[in-house]
MIROVO-638020 format. One line per 3 residues: number of its first residue (from 1); for each residue x, y, z of C-alpha. Coordinates in steps of 0.25 Angstrom, whole numbers, padded with zeros to 4 digits, always signed. Layout:
NUM = X:Y:Z  ... .
***
This chain:
1 = -0088:+0051:-0135  -0086:+0065:-0132  -0076:+0070:-0139 .
4 = -0062:+0076:-0131  -0066:+0069:-0118  -0054:+0066:-0110 .
7 = -0050:+0066:-0095  -0045:+0079:-0096  -0050:+0086:-0107 .
10 = -0044:+0100:-0106  -0049:+0103:-0093  -0046:+0117:-0086 .
13 = -0043:+0111:-0073  -0030:+0109:-0080  -0025:+0122:-0082 .
16 = -0013:+0121:-0072  -0007:+0109:-0077  -0014:+0104:-0092 .
19 = -0011:+0089:-0096  +0001:+0086:-0103  -0002:+0082:-0117 .
22 = -0004:+0067:-0119  -0009:+0063:-0106  -0024:+0060:-0109 .
25 = -0033:+0050:-0106  -0037:+0039:-0115  -0049:+0042:-0122 .
28 = -0054:+0027:-0119  -0051:+0029:-0104  -0059:+0043:-0103 .
31 = -0070:+0037:-0109  -0070:+0025:-0099  -0068:+0035:-0087 .
34 = -0078:+0045:-0090  -0091:+0033:-0094  -0088:+0025:-0083 .
37 = -0088:+0036:-0072  -0103:+0040:-0068  -0107:+0055:-0072 .
40 = -0118:+0063:-0076  -0117:+0062:-0091  -0105:+0055:-0094 .
43 = -0113:+0046:-0104  -0120:+0058:-0110  -0105:+0065:-0113 .
46 = -0105:+0054:-0125  -0118:+0059:-0131  -0117:+0074:-0132 .
49 = -0105:+0083:-0135  -0101:+0091:-0123  -0102:+0106:-0123 .
52 = -0090:+0112:-0113  -0078:+0112:-0115  -0065:+0115:-0106 .
55 = -0051:+0121:-0111  -0039:+0116:-0105  -0024:+0123:-0104 .
58 = -0022:+0117:-0118  -0035:+0123:-0124  -0041:+0108:-0127 .
61 = -0055:+0107:-0124  -0063:+0094:-0119  -0077:+0094:-0116 .
64 = -0082:+0095:-0102  -0086:+0082:-0095  -0100:+0075:-0096 .
67 = -0102:+0078:-0082  -0098:+0092:-0083  -0106:+0095:-0094 .
70 = -0118:+0088:-0086  -0115:+0098:-0073  -0113:+0111:-0083 .
73 = -0124:+0109:-0091  -0132:+0111:-0076  -0124:+0122:-0074 .
76 = -0134:+0135:-0070  -0134:+0146:-0079  -0131:+0153:-0066 .
79 = -0120:+0163:-0070  -0129:+0170:-0080  -0138:+0176:-0070 .
82 = -0125:+0183:-0062  -0133:+0182:-0049  -0126:+0182:-0038 .
85 = -0135:+0175:-0027  -0133:+0161:-0021  -0139:+0152:-0031 .
88 = -0129:+0158:-0042  -0116:+0154:-0031  -0122:+0140:-0030 .
91 = -0125:+0139:-0046  -0110:+0143:-0049  -0105:+0132:-0039 .
94 = -0110:+0122:-0048  -0105:+0129:-0061  -0092:+0129:-0052 .
97 = -0094:+0113:-0049  -0098:+0109:-0062  -0085:+0114:-0068 .
100 = -0076:+0107:-0057  -0083:+0094:-0058  -0080:+0094:-0074 .
103 = -0066:+0096:-0071  -0067:+0086:-0058  -0071:+0075:-0068 .
106 = -0061:+0079:-0077  -0049:+0078:-0065  -0057:+0063:-0060 .
109 = -0054:+0059:-0076  -0040:+0064:-0075  -0037:+0056:-0063 .
112 = -0042:+0044:-0068  -0033:+0046:-0079  -0022:+0046:-0071 .
115 = -0025:+0034:-0064  -0027:+0027:-0077  -0012:+0023:-0078 .
118 = -0012:+0018:-0064  -0020:+0005:-0066  -0012:-0001:-0077 .
121 = +0002:+0005:-0071  -0002:-0004:-0057  -0005:-0015:-0065 .
124 = +0007:-0017:-0070  +0016:-0013:-0058  +0014:-0026:-0053 .
127 = +0020:-0033:-0065  +0033:-0036:-0069  +0034:-0025:-0080 .
130 = +0026:-0013:-0071  +0025:-0001:-0079  +0027:+0008:-0065 .
133 = +0030:+0003:-0051  +0019:+0003:-0041  +0027:+0014:-0033 .
136 = +0027:+0023:-0046  +0012:+0022:-0049  +0009:+0024:-0034 .
139 = +0019:+0038:-0037  +0012:+0042:-0050  -0004:+0040:-0045 .
142 = -0003:+0043:-0031  -0015:+0048:-0026  -0021:+0050:-0041 .
145 = -0032:+0039:-0036  -0036:+0046:-0022  -0038:+0059:-0029 .
148 = -0046:+0053:-0039  -0056:+0047:-0030  -0057:+0058:-0021 .
151 = -0062:+0067:-0035  -0071:+0056:-0040  -0078:+0055:-0027 .
154 = -0080:+0071:-0026  -0084:+0070:-0041  -0094:+0060:-0039 .
157 = -0099:+0067:-0025  -0098:+0082:-0033  -0105:+0077:-0047 .
160 = -0120:+0075:-0043  -0119:+0087:-0034  -0118:+0096:-0047 .
163 = -0126:+0089:-0055  -0138:+0089:-0045  -0135:+0103:-0040 .
166 = -0144:+0113:-0033  -0141:+0124:-0021  -0140:+0114:-0010 .
169 = -0129:+0106:-0016  -0116:+0105:-0007  -0104:+0099:-0011 .
172 = -0094:+0106:-0002  -0092:+0094:+0006  -0086:+0086:-0007 .
175 = -0075:+0098:-0010  -0072:+0097:+0006  -0069:+0083:+0005 .
178 = -0061:+0084:-0009  -0052:+0094:-0001  -0052:+0086:+0010 .
181 = -0045:+0075:+0002  -0033:+0083:-0003  -0024:+0075:+0005 .
184 = -0024:+0066:-0006  -0020:+0076:-0016  -0009:+0082:-0006 .
187 = -0004:+0067:-0007  -0004:+0067:-0023  +0003:+0081:-0022 .
190 = +0014:+0076:-0014  +0017:+0064:-0024  +0014:+0073:-0036 .
193 = +0028:+0076:-0040  +0034:+0062:-0037  +0020:+0056:-0045 .
196 = +0027:+0066:-0057  +0041:+0062:-0057  +0037:+0047:-0057 .
199 = +0026:+0048:-0067  +0037:+0056:-0075  +0048:+0046:-0072 .
202 = +0039:+0033:-0077  +0035:+0040:-0090  +0050:+0043:-0092 .
205 = +0056:+0029:-0088  +0044:+0019:-0090  +0038:+0018:-0105 .
208 = +0027:+0011:-0101  +0023:+0020:-0092  +0024:+0030:-0101 .
211 = +0015:+0024:-0112  +0005:+0024:-0101  +0004:+0040:-0101 .
214 = +0002:+0039:-0116  -0014:+0043:-0120  -0021:+0045:-0132 .
217 = -0022:+0058:-0138  -0031:+0062:-0150  -0030:+0045:-0153 .
220 = -0016:+0044:-0153  -0008:+0036:-0143  +0003:+0047:-0139 .
223 = +0015:+0046:-0127  +0011:+0056:-0117  +0023:+0065:-0111 .
226 = +0029:+0058:-0100  +0025:+0066:-0089  +0011:+0069:-0094 .
229 = +0004:+0058:-0085  +0009:+0064:-0073  +0009:+0079:-0076 .
232 = -0004:+0081:-0083  -0013:+0072:-0073  -0004:+0071:-0060 .
235 = -0006:+0087:-0058  -0021:+0087:-0060  -0024:+0083:-0044 .
238 = -0015:+0094:-0041  -0023:+0104:-0050  -0035:+0098:-0045 .
241 = -0035:+0104:-0031  -0033:+0118:-0038  -0044:+0117:-0046 .
244 = -0053:+0110:-0034  -0049:+0124:-0026  -0052:+0133:-0036 .
247 = -0066:+0127:-0037  -0068:+0129:-0022  -0066:+0143:-0025 .
250 = -0077:+0144:-0034  -0086:+0136:-0027  -0084:+0145:-0014 .
253 = -0086:+0158:-0020  -0101:+0153:-0027  -0105:+0146:-0013 .
256 = -0112:+0153:-0003  -0104:+0155:+0009  -0117:+0148:+0018 .
259 = -0118:+0135:+0008  -0113:+0123:+0015  -0101:+0120:+0004 .
262 = -0096:+0135:+0008  -0087:+0130:+0021  -0085:+0115:+0013 .
265 = -0080:+0122:+0001  -0072:+0132:+0009  -0064:+0121:+0018 .
268 = -0062:+0113:+0003  -0054:+0125:-0002  -0046:+0130:+0010 .
271 = -0041:+0114:+0010  -0038:+0114:-0004  -0031:+0127:-0004 .
274 = -0023:+0122:+0009  -0019:+0110:-0001  -0016:+0119:-0012 .
277 = -0007:+0128:-0003  -0001:+0117:+0003  +0003:+0111:-0011 .
280 = +0006:+0124:-0019  +0022:+0126:-0020  +0021:+0138:-0030 .
283 = +0020:+0149:-0021  +0024:+0163:-0030  +0036:+0168:-0024 .
286 = +0035:+0181:-0018  +0038:+0193:-0025  +0049:+0200:-0020 .
289 = +0046:+0216:-0022  +0056:+0228:-0025  +0055:+0240:-0018 .
292 = +0062:+0253:-0025  +0074:+0261:-0025  +0084:+0276:-0029 .
295 = +0099:+0282:-0033  +0112:+0291:-0024  +0123:+0300:-0027 .
298 = +0121:+0301:-0042  +0106:+0307:-0043  +0095:+0297:-0044 .
301 = +0088:+0303:-0058  +0076:+0293:-0057  +0073:+0279:-0053 .
304 = +0061:+0269:-0055  +0057:+0254:-0056  +0060:+0247:-0069 .
307 = +0058:+0232:-0074  +0072:+0227:-0080  +0073:+0215:-0089 .
310 = +0084:+0208:-0081  +0089:+0194:-0086  +0073:+0191:-0092 .
313 = +0067:+0194:-0080  +0060:+0207:-0076  +0066:+0215:-0064 .
316 = +0062:+0227:-0056  +0073:+0236:-0054  +0074:+0250:-0047 .
319 = +0081:+0259:-0058  +0090:+0271:-0054  +0095:+0282:-0063 .
322 = +0105:+0291:-0057  +0111:+0301:-0064  +0123:+0293:-0070 .
325 = +0118:+0279:-0068  +0104:+0270:-0070  +0105:+0259:-0059 .
328 = +0096:+0246:-0059  +0094:+0242:-0045  +0084:+0231:-0038 .
331 = +0080:+0233:-0022  +0087:+0222:-0016  +0081:+0213:-0007 .
334 = +0082:+0215:+0008  +0079:+0210:+0021  +0067:+0216:+0029 .
337 = +0073:+0230:+0036  +0085:+0229:+0027  +0089:+0243:+0017 .
340 = +0083:+0241:+0005  +0095:+0242:-0007  +0094:+0240:-0022 .
343 = +0104:+0230:-0030  +0110:+0238:-0042  +0106:+0227:-0055 .
346 = +0114:+0237:-0065  +0118:+0253:-0067  +0121:+0260:-0079 .
349 = +0129:+0271:-0080  +0120:+0282:-0088  +0133:+0285:-0097 .
352 = +0133:+0270:-0101  +0118:+0270:-0102  +0110:+0269:-0117 .
355 = +0097:+0266:-0121  +0097:+0256:-0133  +0088:+0257:-0143 .
358 = +0077:+0246:-0147  +0086:+0241:-0158  +0098:+0241:-0150 .
361 = +0092:+0233:-0139  +0091:+0219:-0145  +0099:+0214:-0136 .
364 = +0091:+0218:-0124  +0081:+0207:-0119  +0068:+0205:-0124 .
367 = +0057:+0210:-0116  +0046:+0199:-0110  +0032:+0206:-0110 .
370 = +0023:+0200:-0099  +0009:+0197:-0106  -0001:+0208:-0103 .
373 = -0011:+0198:-0098  -0001:+0195:-0086  +0000:+0210:-0083 .
376 = -0015:+0213:-0084  -0017:+0200:-0076  -0008:+0206:-0065 .
379 = -0015:+0220:-0065  -0027:+0213:-0062  -0021:+0206:-0051 .
382 = -0016:+0218:-0046  -0029:+0225:-0047  -0037:+0214:-0040 .
385 = -0027:+0215:-0027  -0029:+0229:-0028  -0044:+0227:-0026 .
388 = -0041:+0217:-0015  -0033:+0228:-0007  -0044:+0238:-0008 .
391 = -0054:+0228:-0003  -0046:+0224:+0008  -0043:+0240:+0013 .
394 = -0058:+0242:+0011  -0062:+0231:+0020  -0050:+0235:+0028 .
397 = -0044:+0222:+0026  -0031:+0216:+0033  -0018:+0224:+0030 .
400 = -0010:+0211:+0029  -0020:+0206:+0017  -0019:+0219:+0010 .
403 = -0004:+0219:+0012  -0005:+0206:+0004  -0012:+0211:-0007 .
406 = -0003:+0221:-0008  +0007:+0213:-0008  +0002:+0203:-0019 .
409 = +0000:+0217:-0026  +0013:+0222:-0026  +0018:+0209:-0031 .
412 = +0008:+0209:-0044  +0010:+0224:-0046  +0025:+0219:-0046 .
415 = +0023:+0210:-0057  +0017:+0219:-0065  +0026:+0229:-0065 .
418 = +0038:+0220:-0068  +0031:+0214:-0080  +0022:+0226:-0086 .
421 = +0034:+0233:-0092  +0038:+0231:-0106  +0045:+0241:-0112 .
424 = +0059:+0240:-0114  +0069:+0251:-0108  +0083:+0247:-0112 .
427 = +0096:+0252:-0106  +0111:+0249:-0111  +0123:+0251:-0103 .
430 = +0134:+0254:-0114  +0142:+0244:-0109  +0133:+0234:-0113 .
433 = +0122:+0229:-0104  +0108:+0232:-0107  +0096:+0234:-0098 .
436 = +0081:+0232:-0099  +0069:+0238:-0093  +0055:+0237:-0095 .
439 = +0045:+0249:-0092  +0030:+0249:-0093  +0030:+0264:-0099 .
442 = +0037:+0271:-0110  +0037:+0284:-0102  +0044:+0278:-0090 .
445 = +0056:+0273:-0100  +0056:+0286:-0106  +0058:+0292:-0091 .
448 = +0071:+0283:-0089  +0077:+0285:-0104  +0075:+0300:-0102 .
451 = +0081:+0300:-0088  +0092:+0294:-0091  +0095:+0301:-0104 .
454 = +0094:+0315:-0097  +0103:+0310:-0088  +0114:+0305:-0100 .
457 = +0112:+0318:-0105  +0117:+0326:-0095  +0127:+0316:-0089 .
460 = +0141:+0320:-0087  +0144:+0304:-0082  +0152:+0294:-0089 .
463 = +0153:+0279:-0089  +0156:+0274:-0076  +0154:+0260:-0067 .
466 = +0151:+0260:-0052  +0158:+0254:-0042  +0152:+0242:-0034 .
469 = +0152:+0254:-0021  +0146:+0263:-0030  +0135:+0254:-0036 .
472 = +0132:+0251:-0021  +0131:+0266:-0016  +0122:+0268:-0029 .
475 = +0113:+0257:-0027  +0112:+0259:-0013  +0108:+0274:-0014 .
478 = +0096:+0268:-0025  +0086:+0266:-0012  +0089:+0279:-0006 .
481 = +0087:+0288:-0018  +0076:+0279:-0025  +0063:+0287:-0029 .
484 = +0056:+0276:-0033  +0052:+0267:-0021  +0042:+0258:-0024 .
487 = +0038:+0248:-0035  +0028:+0257:-0044  +0016:+0248:-0040 .
490 = +0003:+0250:-0034  +0004:+0243:-0023  +0016:+0251:-0016 .
493 = +0006:+0263:-0018  +0002:+0269:-0005  -0013:+0270:-0001 .
496 = -0016:+0283:-0002  -0010:+0283:-0017  -0020:+0286:-0026 .
499 = -0022:+0272:-0033  -0023:+0278:-0048  -0034:+0278:-0056 .
502 = -0043:+0266:-0062  -0050:+0267:-0075  -0050:+0274:-0089 .
505 = -0042:+0285:-0093  -0046:+0293:-0106  -0035:+0299:-0112 .
508 = -0036:+0308:-0125  -0021:+0311:-0130  -0025:+0324:-0138 .
511 = -0012:+0331:-0145  +0004:+0333:-0142  +0012:+0345:-0145 .
514 = +0026:+0352:-0143  +0033:+0342:-0153  +0044:+0349:-0160 .
517 = +0044:+0341:-0173  +0034:+0331:-0180  +0033:+0315:-0175 .
520 = +0024:+0304:-0175  +0019:+0306:-0162  +0011:+0297:-0151 .
523 = +0007:+0297:-0137  +0006:+0285:-0127  -0001:+0285:-0113 .
526 = +0004:+0278:-0101  -0004:+0277:-0087  +0002:+0269:-0075 .
529 = -0006:+0256:-0071  -0002:+0247:-0059  +0012:+0256:-0057 .
532 = +0017:+0256:-0070  +0014:+0264:-0083  +0007:+0258:-0095 .
535 = +0005:+0264:-0109  -0009:+0263:-0111  -0014:+0272:-0125 .
538 = -0005:+0277:-0137  -0010:+0287:-0146  -0008:+0286:-0162 .
541 = +0003:+0291:-0168  +0002:+0307:-0174  +0011:+0308:-0185 .
544 = +0022:+0317:-0190  +0017:+0328:-0181  +0020:+0339:-0169 .
547 = +0007:+0340:-0163  -0001:+0327:-0163  -0015:+0326:-0160 .
550 = -0019:+0313:-0156  -0034:+0315:-0148  -0034:+0301:-0145 .
553 = -0041:+0296:-0131  -0038:+0283:-0125  -0043:+0276:-0112 .
556 = -0034:+0271:-0103  -0036:+0261:-0092  -0029:+0265:-0078 .
559 = -0027:+0257:-0068  -0023:+0264:-0056  -0016:+0273:-0066 .
562 = -0010:+0287:-0060  -0004:+0294:-0072  -0004:+0296:-0087 .
565 = +0008:+0297:-0096  +0009:+0302:-0110  +0020:+0300:-0119 .
568 = +0023:+0306:-0133  +0031:+0298:-0143  +0035:+0299:-0156 .
571 = +0033:+0286:-0164  +0045:+0280:-0170  +0043:+0274:-0184 .
574 = +0058:+0270:-0187  +0058:+0254:-0186  +0073:+0253:-0183 .
577 = +0069:+0258:-0171  +0056:+0249:-0168  +0060:+0237:-0159 .
580 = +0054:+0223:-0158  +0050:+0225:-0146  +0037:+0228:-0144 .
583 = +0037:+0237:-0131  +0048:+0245:-0136  +0044:+0259:-0137 .
586 = +0053:+0266:-0149  +0045:+0278:-0151  +0050:+0291:-0145 .
589 = +0045:+0298:-0133  +0042:+0314:-0136  +0037:+0317:-0122 .
592 = +0029:+0311:-0110  +0022:+0314:-0098  +0013:+0309:-0088 .
595 = +0000:+0315:-0079  -0006:+0311:-0065  -0020:+0305:-0067 .
598 = -0026:+0314:-0055  -0039:+0305:-0053  -0046:+0319:-0048 .
601 = -0043:+0328:-0062  -0045:+0314:-0072  -0058:+0308:-0066 .
604 = -0066:+0318:-0072  -0077:+0315:-0083  -0070:+0326:-0093 .
607 = -0058:+0324:-0102  -0045:+0333:-0093  -0035:+0338:-0102 .
610 = -0020:+0339:-0100  -0006:+0341:-0106  +0006:+0333:-0103 .
613 = +0020:+0340:-0106  +0031:+0332:-0111  +0043:+0337:-0116 .
616 = +0038:+0350:-0122  +0026:+0341:-0127  +0011:+0343:-0124 .
619 = +0003:+0332:-0124  -0012:+0335:-0123  -0022:+0324:-0118 .
622 = -0036:+0323:-0110  -0040:+0313:-0100  -0049:+0308:-0092 .
625 = -0054:+0296:-0082  -0064:+0286:-0081  -0064:+0278:-0069 .
628 = -0065:+0264:-0070  -0080:+0261:-0063  -0085:+0273:-0075 .
631 = -0077:+0265:-0087  -0086:+0252:-0082  -0099:+0259:-0087 .
634 = -0107:+0253:-0099  -0117:+0263:-0103  -0127:+0258:-0114 .
637 = -0128:+0267:-0125  -0141:+0277:-0126  -0140:+0274:-0142 .
640 = -0143:+0261:-0146  -0140:+0261:-0159  -0126:+0261:-0158 .
643 = -0118:+0250:-0155  -0108:+0254:-0142  -0117:+0253:-0129 .
646 = -0128:+0245:-0135  -0130:+0231:-0131  -0124:+0220:-0138 .
649 = -0136:+0213:-0141  -0143:+0226:-0147  -0131:+0228:-0157 .
652 = -0131:+0214:-0162  -0145:+0212:-0163  -0147:+0226:-0172 .
655 = -0134:+0223:-0180  -0140:+0208:-0181  -0125:+0203:-0178 .
658 = -0119:+0193:-0168  -0107:+0203:-0164  -0108:+0218:-0165 .
661 = -0103:+0224:-0177  -0093:+0233:-0170  -0088:+0222:-0163 .
664 = -0086:+0214:-0176  -0080:+0225:-0183  -0070:+0231:-0172 .
667 = -0065:+0215:-0170  -0063:+0213:-0185  -0054:+0226:-0186 .
670 = -0045:+0221:-0174  -0044:+0208:-0181  -0040:+0214:-0195 .
673 = -0030:+0224:-0191  -0029:+0225:-0174  -0028:+0212:-0170 .
676 = -0011:+0214:-0170  -0012:+0229:-0163  -0004:+0229:-0151 .
679 = -0014:+0231:-0139  -0026:+0230:-0147  -0039:+0232:-0138 .
682 = -0028:+0236:-0127  -0024:+0249:-0133  -0034:+0261:-0132 .
685 = -0039:+0264:-0146  -0041:+0279:-0148  -0054:+0284:-0141 .
688 = -0060:+0293:-0152  -0058:+0282:-0163  -0065:+0272:-0153 .
691 = -0075:+0283:-0152  -0076:+0284:-0167  -0079:+0269:-0171 .
694 = -0088:+0269:-0158  -0097:+0280:-0166  -0096:+0272:-0180 .
697 = -0101:+0259:-0174  -0111:+0266:-0166  -0116:+0274:-0178 .
700 = -0115:+0261:-0187  -0108:+0269:-0197  -0105:+0262:-0211 .
703 = -0090:+0267:-0210  -0087:+0258:-0196  -0078:+0249:-0206 .
706 = -0070:+0260:-0212  -0068:+0265:-0198  -0063:+0253:-0192 .
709 = -0053:+0251:-0203  -0047:+0265:-0200  -0047:+0265:-0187 .
712 = -0036:+0262:-0175  -0038:+0247:-0172  -0037:+0251:-0156 .
715 = -0048:+0259:-0159  -0057:+0247:-0167  -0053:+0239:-0153 .
718 = -0056:+0250:-0144  -0072:+0252:-0150  -0073:+0237:-0148 .
721 = -0070:+0238:-0133  -0080:+0250:-0132  -0090:+0243:-0138 .
724 = -0090:+0232:-0129  -0086:+0241:-0115  -0100:+0251:-0120 .
727 = -0108:+0240:-0121  -0119:+0242:-0110  -0116:+0229:-0106 .
730 = -0104:+0220:-0107  -0104:+0209:-0118  -0103:+0199:-0106 .
733 = -0115:+0205:-0100  -0119:+0210:-0086  -0126:+0199:-0083 .
736 = -0116:+0188:-0083  -0105:+0199:-0078  -0105:+0191:-0063 .
739 = -0106:+0178:-0069  -0094:+0180:-0077  -0087:+0186:-0065 .
742 = -0090:+0175:-0058  -0086:+0165:-0068  -0072:+0170:-0071 .
745 = -0069:+0169:-0057  -0072:+0154:-0056  -0059:+0146:-0054 .
748 = -0063:+0132:-0058  -0061:+0132:-0074  -0072:+0123:-0077 .
751 = -0083:+0132:-0069  -0077:+0145:-0075  -0077:+0138:-0089 .
754 = -0092:+0133:-0088  -0096:+0146:-0082  -0089:+0155:-0092 .
757 = -0094:+0149:-0104  -0108:+0150:-0098  -0109:+0164:-0096 .
760 = -0104:+0166:-0110  -0117:+0158:-0114  -0125:+0168:-0107 .
763 = -0122:+0179:-0115  -0131:+0184:-0124  -0128:+0180:-0138 .
766 = -0122:+0194:-0143  -0114:+0195:-0131  -0108:+0181:-0133 .
769 = -0106:+0181:-0148  -0099:+0195:-0147  -0090:+0190:-0135 .
772 = -0086:+0178:-0142  -0084:+0187:-0155  -0074:+0196:-0147 .
775 = -0068:+0184:-0138  -0063:+0177:-0152  -0058:+0191:-0157 .
778 = -0050:+0193:-0143  -0044:+0180:-0144  -0039:+0183:-0159 .
781 = -0032:+0196:-0153  -0026:+0189:-0143  -0019:+0179:-0152 .
784 = -0011:+0191:-0158  -0006:+0194:-0144  +0009:+0193:-0147 .
787 = +0006:+0204:-0156  -0006:+0213:-0151  -0001:+0210:-0135 .
790 = -0017:+0207:-0132  -0018:+0194:-0124  -0031:+0188:-0121 .
793 = -0028:+0192:-0107  -0027:+0209:-0112  -0040:+0208:-0120 .
796 = -0046:+0202:-0108  -0043:+0214:-0100  -0048:+0224:-0112 .
799 = -0061:+0217:-0114  -0065:+0210:-0101  -0070:+0221:-0094 .
802 = -0076:+0228:-0107  -0084:+0215:-0110  -0087:+0212:-0096 .
805 = -0088:+0224:-0088  -0103:+0224:-0082  -0112:+0237:-0085 .
808 = -0113:+0248:-0075  -0127:+0243:-0069  -0120:+0229:-0068 .
811 = -0106:+0234:-0062  -0110:+0243:-0051  -0110:+0233:-0040 .
814 = -0095:+0230:-0045  -0089:+0244:-0045  -0079:+0246:-0033 .
817 = -0067:+0252:-0034  -0060:+0255:-0047  -0049:+0245:-0045 .
820 = -0058:+0235:-0040  -0066:+0235:-0053  -0054:+0232:-0061 .
823 = -0048:+0221:-0052  -0059:+0214:-0052  -0070:+0216:-0063 .
826 = -0059:+0217:-0073  -0051:+0206:-0069  -0063:+0197:-0070 .
829 = -0069:+0202:-0083  -0055:+0201:-0091  -0054:+0186:-0084 .
832 = -0067:+0184:-0090  -0064:+0188:-0105  -0050:+0180:-0103 .
835 = -0057:+0169:-0100  -0065:+0169:-0114  -0052:+0174:-0121 .
838 = -0045:+0162:-0116  -0055:+0153:-0117  -0055:+0143:-0131 .
841 = -0066:+0150:-0142  -0079:+0149:-0137  -0091:+0147:-0147 .
844 = -0104:+0154:-0147  -0112:+0142:-0153  -0103:+0130:-0142 .
847 = -0108:+0142:-0132  -0123:+0141:-0135  -0122:+0126:-0137 .
850 = -0118:+0123:-0124  -0129:+0132:-0118  -0139:+0122:-0124 .
853 = -0131:+0110:-0119  -0130:+0118:-0105  -0145:+0121:-0103 .
856 = -0148:+0107:-0105  -0150:+0099:-0094  -0142:+0085:-0094 .
***
């Protein structure tokens, strides 16, 4: 008997509603079902172990069914060729169908399992001691038998077509027929709620019915949760329609428009989508947009949008600083055509306003920080929508479609603006009330604090209370006096405004002068991205000096950026001032300044030197810009004796190693002392240190280990990234790049699993072994996410393009707009790596063993 075989075996189709623990088909029933059904390899399964494992939401694995193994063994190696012709599309269709049939068999087993108790229950219904009445049985099992028969017929018709696959096979009519029978599902869905309620009531009130829900698990009989039978299995038919719709999408994608199946599949998809939308009640509520305002009588000094943490949730507020009062307002919702007004949420007279120090603000609410991967996901969505808008404009698309896209982009950017800030800015009223704003930029926090303190110093006003009429007049004037009119999102920009720079800004922070006394000094660099500023780099601390000489180089990624800010800090080593909150910055800002990034000035090959003056301090720096398409180039090294820019197969052969020495050493060092470093692999190392390490590895210098142990850990992490970035061909190869892009786009989990594992097998051994070695390392880094803030998604964002981006010859066809490249290619590259990072451990020997199995005829 195949170990672990069971009707639901942890199949990925259960991602939306995994079965409750407890309800599983008894092993003997399952064997009866499988051995009793005619199939292409049911008996063979007992004779040999199956190679393929699927993963369910709970992390358990189970072998793929014998039939699925049979189909998959015949799945062609088409994806390895990366050719975009009609034959390739037809073979991709088989790949999709293979995975779908595997899950279809499991689904039929689930339906059989659901029907199993029905027969004994019906038998007792006519006796003197019925477990359930006939009506209760009809309600709980309503339409299950019909659904089972529909899918059994579909499965039995489709299975031989996939087994005897050739270019003339047609199966669109089968999907069309399946879609036309969705009326049975509609009846099931309409009855679904009452079926659940009936089953749960019966479980709670009827001990015998509860006993029927008992299951065999690991050889022991345990009582199922009262609701596990209906919840786990009655949900399956609803989930199945969604699954079938995804498969139809995939099939259409790989079916030529002139193929006889194409119109039939289109029709089936249309029917399925209409059905899904008719039962979908979870439509996202529309987001309400807020637009901006200003002040009166008293002079308005400053205004802008800030995120307030109010009653545990983030609210976008328009904050107005007048000469004697700070007012926090929200734009009122008004009917169309009505005059817009502000609603005052609170105000604090400046005479009563104080800034609590971190140690005094423990009563303030804890800041809930949104995980980085959610923010990165949203940035990718925004970039994708921007690309769609550009395409619509280029194709002179309908203005209504463009407006719809812009609206969606605004909603996503608004979410990002609300959820990104994490630096606390606390304000306290002497009379007892405290308020908490969250900002994304320490520069901005400093501006607000300085503006308030300046007014407090010169202010001759005392404390006061505004009457309701005075408050109404002051709030009413905000709309008229505001200087910031729009929420700072890029979708609010006019078409003729500069879109900003996309690419990499190289900045060398040289030195600073003008400090009156010695201090421990460092700088941070901020750039604007998606409408708000973020800190991107930080120099080392130069101790006890009035003239720090940093001479550190950083590479900063720009995403529609227009400005660069430099902040100069004095490092605080007083432990009593250090707050537990990671986002609290207690170091003193000595000076700050910003410059506009003029595309004409920065887009030269030469370094451009500049000075920022701040509070009598001068910071010298140089910068140059590399556009994204230029930075995508991989240049093979002319000198083949080193390791950088040399093919990985050449390096491993020369070293007689399975994984290049540079990869092993850098990973070992990071795991030894950098795995808990905040932002490891995300924070830039000093460019000069990275270049020094590169030279040592290229020369195979005997002092490598000594140098590594002394080097800043971010420089070592940067050297590893640089090594993969400078490979003449990406680690996952140019040849397989188109196939990786197609594989990750598949919607059906079984087909995707099949394709993605097959692609790994197709890699040359040095590439595969090195990739698996790196994969396990990155998983270990992500295990420390609570400390290092690097999630799997963050790591995929950093390494995905580095490991997949095609070399110059391969990428020529892909290059269009810079933002286009970012939104499509990079998104897919990140998703490919994330797929493997989220996958259970992948063994080289297992993969190779499966290659043998797959190449054997069954």
